[in-house]
N, C-alpha and C positions, 0 to 999 in steps of 0.2 A: 270602832273604825268607820262605820257607815257614813258618816257625816263627812269626814276628812275624805274618803274615798270619792264622794259625789263632788266634792269640791275640787278636789285635784283634777279629775277628768274635764273638769269646765276650761281648762288651760290647752289650748290647742295652737298650732302653727300658723303663721302668716303665709301668704301665697308664694313670697320671696324664700321662705325657710323650706318650704315643700319643694320648690324647683331646685334649690341647692342640694338638698339631700338626695334628690333623684339623680343628681350628677353621680353622686357615690365616690368616684374616683378620678382625681384631676391632679394636675401637676404644678408644683411650684418650679421656678427657674431663676436661679441666684446667678447675677451677671453684672459685675461693674469693674472698677478698678483693681478691687481685690482680686479678680482671675490674673492679674499681671504682677502683683506683687507678692502673692502667695501668703496674704493675710486673709483672717476671717471678717474682723471689724477694722476697716480702714479709719485713718484719723482725721481726714478732711485735708491734709497736705499733698496729697498725691496729685500729680500732674495731669491734665487730660491728655497731655501727649503720649502717654502710654498706651492708651485705649486705642487699639486698632484691630479688630477682628477681620482678617485678611478673606478668609473663606465665610463670611456670616451668610447662613441661611436658616432663616426661620421656618421655612418649608419642610427642611429636613427635621426640625424639632418637632413639628406638628405630626408628620408621619410615624415617627417613633412614639410618641404620645399615643397616637390613636391606636398603634399597633398593640399597645399593651390595654387597651380598652378604657384609656382615661377619655374624659369628655369635656375637659377644660385645662386653661394654662394661666398661672397666676404669675407676672412677671417683676422682678424686684426692679422698678423703674427708677427708684431712689434709695440707697442703702444710707447707713449711718453715715458714710464718707461723705455723703451730700452731690455725688457726682450724679447728674441726670442723663439718663439713656435717650432722652428727647431734647431738642434745641429749646430751653426754657427760656422765656423773656427775661426770667427775674434773678438769673445768676450767670456768671460766666463760667461756672464749673458745670460744664454740660459738654454733651457729645459734639456740639458746634464748634468746639475749641480743641476738638482733637482731629488726628489726620484720618479718621475714618472717613472715607468717601470725600475727601477734601474738605471735611467741615459742613457736608452737605447730608449726612446722615440722620436716619430716625429711627432707632432700635424700637422704640415702642410702636412706630406706625407699621414697621416691617413684620412684628409679631402679631400686633393686632389683625392686619390685612390676612396674615397666612392662616391665623385661625378662623377667621371667617370665612375664608376660602376653603379651609379644611373640614369646615362643620364643627368645630369646636367653639366653646365659648371662652372669653378672653377677660381676666381679671388684674388688677393693679395692687402692687405692693408700694406704699410710700412711707418711708420713715419719718416719724416725727422728729426724731433726733437727728439735726444736720450738723454734724462736726466742722463743716467748712462754712457755715454762714454766720456772720458777726454779729447777726442781731439776735441769736439764739440766747435766751435767758433774758430777754427785755420784753416779755410779756406779750402786748397787743402788737408791738412792732414785729415781731417774729411770728405771731398767728397770722397776720396779714400775709405775711411771704409764703408761709405754709399753705394757706387757703388758696392764694394766687396758683400756686403750682399743682393744688388738688383740682382745682376748677380746668387747668389745662388739659389733665388726664381725664376729666369727665367730660369734657365737651369737644375734643379732636379726634377721638380715636373709636368712635361707635359704641354700641353698647357693651355694658361692663357688668360682669356677673357677680363681682367681687371687690371689695376694698380691704385690703389686708393690712392691720396696724398690728405691730407689736408695741410692747410698752417700754422699751428701752429709753432710758432719760439720764444721762450722765451730764456732767458739767461741760460748759462750753469754753471758750477760750478766755472769757472773762471770768472763770469760776463760778458762774451761776448754771442754775437748772432752771429750764423752762416748765411752766407749770401749763400743760396742754389744756388747751379750751375744748375738750373733748365735745360739749354738745354743740358747739359752732361747726366742729367738723361734721357732725352727723348732719346736721341741718343742711349743710351744703351737698352732701352725698344724696340726701333724699329730695332735694331740688333738684339737681341734674341729672341723678341715675336712680329714680325711686325704686326699680326693681332689684338693684344691686343689694347683697347681703354685706353687712359689715362685720369682719371677722377679727376676733380675738379680744382687741380691745374696741369692742363695739357689741352693739345690743342683739345680733343676730346669731351668731355661731361663737362658740366658746372653744378656747384650747383644751386639750385632754389634761395637760398638766406637765407633760414632759416632751422632749424632742427625740426619744430613742424609738418610739412607735409602741410603747407599752399600753395597754388597755385596762380597762375594768371589766370584772365578769358581769357586772351589772350597770349598764349605762343608761341612765335617765335623762329625760329632755325635759321633765318639769322640775324646774329647780328654785330655790329662793332667788328672788331678784335681786338681791345685793351681791350675788356670785358676778353681775356683770361689772363690777367695779375691781374685782380681784386683780386684773392685770392693768387697770388704770393706774400707774404709779403714783401719779399725784395726788389720788384719793385714798391710797393705803394707808396713810397715817390719820384719817379722820376717826374720830371716837364713835363708835355704836351706842345705841340707845341701851336702856337697862333692862331689856325683853331678854329673859334668860337663853332664849335661843338666838337672839341677835348677838348675844355676848360672844357667841362660838366664833372664832375666826374663820370663816369656811374659806377654803383654798382649792385651787382648781386640782392641786395634787390629792386632795382627800379621795379615799375609796369608795366613799358612800356619800353622794350627794343629794339622791332622790327618794330614799326609802320612805315609808310612812313615817318611822320613828325619827328621821332627821326632819322631816316636813311637819311634824307634830307643831302645833304653836306659830308656823310661820303663816303671815298674814298674805304678804306680796309675793306672788308665785308667778314664774314666766315661763315660757316655752324657749329654752337655750340648749339647742342640740350640741353636740361634741364634734371637733374636727381633730383627726389624729394627724400629726404632722411630722415628717422625718425625712431625712435625706438618703438617697441610694448609696452615697458613699460616707466616709466618716465626717467629711466636711461639707460645708452648705456651698462653698465656691469650690471651684476646680482647683485641683492641685495635682499635678502629674505624678507626684510620688505616690497618690493613691489609686493609680490606674487598676491596680491588681486588688483592690480593697472595695470592689463593688459587692454589694449585699448578695447572697446567694438567694435564687429563686424559691428555695424552700423557706427562707426568712422572710422574705417579702410577702408570699402567698399566706405565711401564717399571720403578718400583720393586717392582710387584707382580710382575712377571715374574720378576724377580732375587731376590725374598724367597721368597714363596710358591712360585715356580716354580724356586728355587735353594736347596731344602732348608732352609729357614727359616720364621718366620711373620712376618706382617706387622701391626703396632699402628700404626695412623694416628689422631694426635690431631684432634678437632674441638672447639673451644673455643667453649661457650655464651656469647651476649651478656649484657649486664647484666640485660635483661629473662628471661633464663632460657631462651632460644630457639636453636636453632643458627641461623646468619645464612642468608638465601636463596642468598647464593653459593656457600656451604658446601653446602647441601642441593642444589643445582642439580648440582654437581661430583659428589656422592656418587651421584646418580641416573644421571649420565653413566656413572661406573664400572660400576654394575650392568647398564646397558642395553649397553655394550661386551662385559663379560664374558659375558652371557647371549647375545649374538649369535655371538661368536667360538666358544664352546664348547658350542652348542646341540645340535650333531648330531655324533656320533663315527662317521666315516666307516669306522672298523673293523667295524662292523656288517655291512657289505655286502663285506668282503674275505676272502679266503682267507688263512690263515696256516700258516706251516711253519717248521721249525727242523731244523738239521742235528744238533743233540745235545739231548737231554734226558733227565732221570732219570725212571724209571717212576712214573705218577700224577702226574707234574710237567710235564706238556706244555703247549705254546704255547698251545693252547685256552684256559689258565686266565686268561690276561691279559685277555679279555673282560670280566670282572666285576671292580670296583674294592673287593675286601677282602682279606684276608689269609687266609681260609679255604681258597682255592685259590690257585695261583701256579705260574709258571714256575720251573724250576730244571734245571741241569745236572748232569751226573755228576760225582762227586769229581775233580778234576785237570783238568776241562775249564773253562777260564776264558776262551775266546775263541770263544763260539757266535755263529751268524749268524742271523738271525731275516729272513723274507721276508714281505711283506705284497703280496698281488696282487689287483687289481679286474678285472673283466671289461670295464670302459670307464674310459678315464682320468678323473682327479679332479684338481681344482685344491686343492692343499694348502698350507696356510699356517701352521699350528702342529702340533705334537706333544707328548703327554704321556707321558713315562716315569715310573714308580714301582717302587722296590725293596719287597719285602718287608721292613720295617726289624724285624719280630720276629726277622729272622735277621740282623740287624746290617746296616752299610751296607758294601757289597761292592765296587762298579764304582768302578773309577779311572780309565777312559777308554772313551769309544764313539765311533762314526762313524755317520751317517746317508747313506745314498746313495739316489738316486733314477735311474730308468731315463730317460735323456733322449738323444734323438738316437741311439737303438738301443745305447747303452751306460750303464753305471752311472757317475753323477758324485758326488763328494762334494757334499753340501749343507749339511752341519752336522758339526763336531766339538766334542765336550764332555769333561768330566772327570767330576765325582762325579754322582750321580743321587740316592741316599738317598729320604727320603720322597716328593718329587715334582721332577721336572724339566720346566720347560715350555720348550720348543725352538721359538722363533719362525724362520719360514723366509721367504726371499724366495720369494712363492708358484711353487710347481712344478706343471706339468701334467705328469702322469704316471699310469701303471697299475702301477708297482711301486715298492715301499720297501723298501730292505734295511737292516735294523739290525746292525751288528757291534759285539760287546763286544770292546774291543782290550786291556783289562786288567782284572783282578779280583783281589780280595785270596785269594778260594776260589771256588768255583763259584757263580756269580752267580745273581740271583733277579731275578724281574720281576713285580709283584703287577698291573699294570694297563698298557694302552698305549692312548692315544687318539689318533686323527688327526682334524684339522679343518681 
């Protein structure tokens, strides 16, 4: 296993991927003509005249998002119906032809300005499938149209942290499907917004494989490069080469994407972290009949722990009402999320504890885990993959959660770990886990103890830890 382990840890994230992972929790906002028709997917025949959010308030959105602890907002600037929330020069199917602000409105500008003023980051969703545009399915003619709209979004609304593409690719009015020129789209994004991550149908952040908020117990960021093509509809029919591992049709829904066994024989590997996306309601767009179906706090916290706390990011959709506001029920739930997280993770009990480890590399001792950064971190000597870390308090503490973080600048290394607590005069196992990665939140049945022991049971090479939190 040694050779493959050394090869795996050579794969590390880009700066843009690290910045995106540090956002941890951010929002989707689905808003278009569907909000007024009750549909989830519009067909492109909707009249702009139905779009008129009479109480539109992007500042209210940002306040609610920040209250939950979210650090970014991705707006559906154009969904499959083709209606643009900005006055695009390239189609009349846009907000300028709606009654909103007498045709002078620009929702994209309002939202991007509110994000900037509120101190959170702004991202754009632009559907490659435009069911309103007659050029769809005509190759370069349609790609020119799509790229022109992409450039509008990338050049008129300040810095963008995310460009979010899904792979929807149905037939147009002419019965043809468009073969998307993904590489051209990527080049445009890298040219105009080089710091933006391209999500899902893109090379930077991958889809977790479902829209329900389900997660894997072991989420790896180092995966086969060909996984990047999974959601790119036009490429799904391509034939794989004859290598036995490439014959396996890797899908985003697979439970194991990055174990040693799965990656054995793979030559082309990439850092491709997961994003968990789901909606706070059953639908992605607002439907008033779902006002009493907002997900419970307990369910949303579970998803948060398993996504943000499971080496992924969490993208939670909140759909505005026809008036252009987040509904009171959604706002209340977002406030509850923020209050809960602030209460649980307010005080790091590690600050009053003594730390020790049986092995460490010079200048990388265990004291470095007290600061949450990558400038200082814990690391063992080469060949030492099973260190023991001891945390001791002078008095017993009630411990309900722990946070472990690797230094992902050094890749993802830990394969398995155990947490033990001193109970009844002996150490007992209170948690066993697999990967750590960017962040692992460990929820515990509360234990009353003065000693915690972390055992790294397996690591690809010398393990690292950049931060430990005890709460």
